[in-house]
N, C-alpha and C positions, 0 to 999 in steps of 0.2 A: 948744664945742671936741669933745665927744663927737659931735654932730651932723655936724661937718666930717669927723671920722675915719670915720663911717658912709658918708658921701657918697663920700669917696675910696675906700673898700673896694668900694662899689658900682660906682663908675666903672671899677675895675680889673677886677672881674668881667665887665662889660659888655665891656670891651675884650677880654678873652681869649675870651669867647663869640663876639664878632664875628671875631676873628681866626681862630678855629677854623672858622667857616662860611665865611669867606672862602677858606680852604685847600680846602675841599670843592668849592666852586664853581669853583676853578681846576683841580682834578682832573677835576671833570665836562667842563670846557670843553676840557681837553686831549684827552679821549676823543672828544668830539663832533667837534673839528676834526682828528682822525687822518685820514689819506688813506683813501678807500674801499678801495683795494686791500689794504692793511694790515688794515682792519677785517674785510674779508671772508675774507682768507687770512692769518691770524695768523702761519702759518709757511709759507715758500716750498716748492712742490712740486719733486720730481726732474724731470728732463728727460722729454719724452714718450717712451712706450715702446709695443711692441706686446704685446698681452694674450696670455697663455699659451693662452686658448682658442681665439684666431684661428689661432695657429700649429698648434694640434691639429687644428682643423677642416681647415685646408689639407693638413696631412699625411694625414688620413683620405681626403680627396677624391683626392689623388694615388695612395694605395693602390688605392682603389676604382676609379680609372681603369684601372691597370695590370693589376689582376685582371680587369677586364671585358676588356682587349685579350687577355689571356693565354687566357681562355675562348674567345674568336672565333678566335684562332690555333689552338688545340687542335682546334676543331671543323673548321677549314680542312684541318688536317693530316690528321685522320681520313678526310675526305671524298676528299683528294687521294691517300692511302694505299691506299684502296679501289680507286680507278681505276687507279693504278699497278700494284697486284698483279693485277688483272685483265688488264691489258695485258700484264704480263710473262709470264703464263701463255699468252697468245695469240702472243707475239712470238717467232717462229722463223724464222730466214732460210730461203729456198727451198734446195732441195738443190743446185741448180746455181749458188748464190751463190759466187763464186770468190774473194772477198776476206776477209781477216782485219779484224775490226772492233776498232779501239782507241778506247775511250770512257771518258774519266775524269771523275768526277763534279765539277762545278763548272766544267768546261771547256765553252766555247760552240761547239766544233767536235768533229767525228768524223773519224778518219783510217781510210782503208781501204788496205791494202798487199797486194800480191801479187807473184809473179815470173811474167814470160811471155816464153818464148824468149830467156832471158839478159838481159831487160829488168827494171828495177825500176820498178813501177807504184805511184804513190801518189794517193789521191784524199782531198782536204781537203773535208769536208762542213760547211756553215755552217748555222746555224739557219734554219728555213723563215720566208719572209715571206709575208704574206697581202695580198692586193689589198684596199685599203680600200673599193672600190666594191662588194664582193661581200658579199650578205647572209648571215647565219649559216644561213639556211634552205637554201643551196646546198651546205652540208657533207654529205657522204655518211656512211653508217654506219661507214666505217672511219677517220673523223676527216680526210679529205682534202677540201680546197676546190677548186673549179674555178679559183680564182683564186690557189692557193698555188703557191710556187716555192721551190726551195732552190738556193744558189749551190754550184757545185763548181769546184775547182781541180785539174786532173788533170795529174800530172808524169809523163812516161815517160823514164827515165834509162838511157842505154847504159852499158856497162862503162867506157868512156873518161871518163865524167862528164858527156858532152854530153847535153842534154835538151830536150824539147819540153814546153812548159807550155800548156795549154788552159784558158781561163777560160770556164766554161759556166754556163747557167742550166737546171735540170731542172723540167720541168712534168710533170703526169701523162701517162704515154704518150709523152713528147717530151723531146728534149734540144737546146737551142739553144746553139752555140758562138758566144761574143761576141769572142774574141781568141785569138791564138796566137802565141807567142813562142818563140825559140831561145835556151837558156841555156848559156853556153860557160864551162867551168871554166878557172881559171888567168889570167883577165883581171881588170881593174879592175872596180869595181862599175858604172861607167858604161858599159864595154865588153861586160860579161858578158851582157847581155840584149838581144837583136835582136827588137824587138816586130813589125815587119814591117808590111804595110798592113792596112787595116781588113778584118776577115774577110768582111764582106758585100760587099766589092768584088772579092772573089776569083772566078775563074771558076766557073760552076755545076757543072761536072763536078769540079773541084778540091775544092770544098766537100763535095761528096757522098763523094769518096774520103776525106777526113778524117773524115767521120762513120763510115764504114765501118771506118776505122783505129780508132777508139775502141771500136766495138762489138765488135771482135775481141779487144780487150784487157778486155772485161767491162763497159764503160761503155755501157750500153744501156737502153732504156726499161723492161725488166723489172726490172733493178738499181736504176734510179732510183725506181720505183714502191715497191719495198721501202723504200728509203731515206726516201721521203716518210712512210711510216708510223712508221718507226723514228725520225725527227727529231721528228715530232709527239708522240710517247711521251716523247721526251727533254725536250720543253719541260715536259711535266707533271713529270717527274722532277727538273728543275732547279728548278721552282717549289716542289716538296716540300721540297728541300734547302734553298732560301732561307727557307721558313717555319721548318723545323727551327733554322736559324741564328739568326733573329729570336728565337725562343722561348728559345733558350739565352742570348740577350743580355738578354732581360726578366726571366729568372729570376736572374741574377747580382746 
């Protein structure tokens, strides 16, 4: 009877030990059989993000690029200013120049005005154009090119308001009239302008008379030669103004 009690106690202890080991085996099995994604990343990560280092590097690159651009612009401004100052010292209209010059910075045209025998004369001078076929070597010391030209619109107005409008092209030492029209005040827009025939189709003597007509009113080769120099320098001044405006934008 004592032996049987000992056997029962031993069997009970054995069962307890086996149950404990079985629990450990189940725990190990659970860990082994857990999905790899959970085993490697026990806690989920937040959504993807851009590192602060990358943003800082991008900002530095942008600042460096803008600073480089500003340095180049300032260098261009200094060079353009030196040329502009030198040109302004030399730029004087000839004593016989009969027109008053109206030149507003940023405007792509220059207006000349004068009065002649009761007529109001206005000349609108546009920026010079260069012949693309001409080489830079053909440009002389005064900044004029053999292929350069400046468009002119000459308007001669009577006291009644009636006017003649000449569309011209000015070359060094030469003026070419392209068209001639009559502007009549008090008419509708369609009726106000009478363009007339092609100027080249006019009689030779009539064309010659019109050139003399303009010459008497101050539109002649000596005037347009000065305008060539003036407008070439205006191109430089407008470039300098543009550079300053770009710099102002970059600095804000």
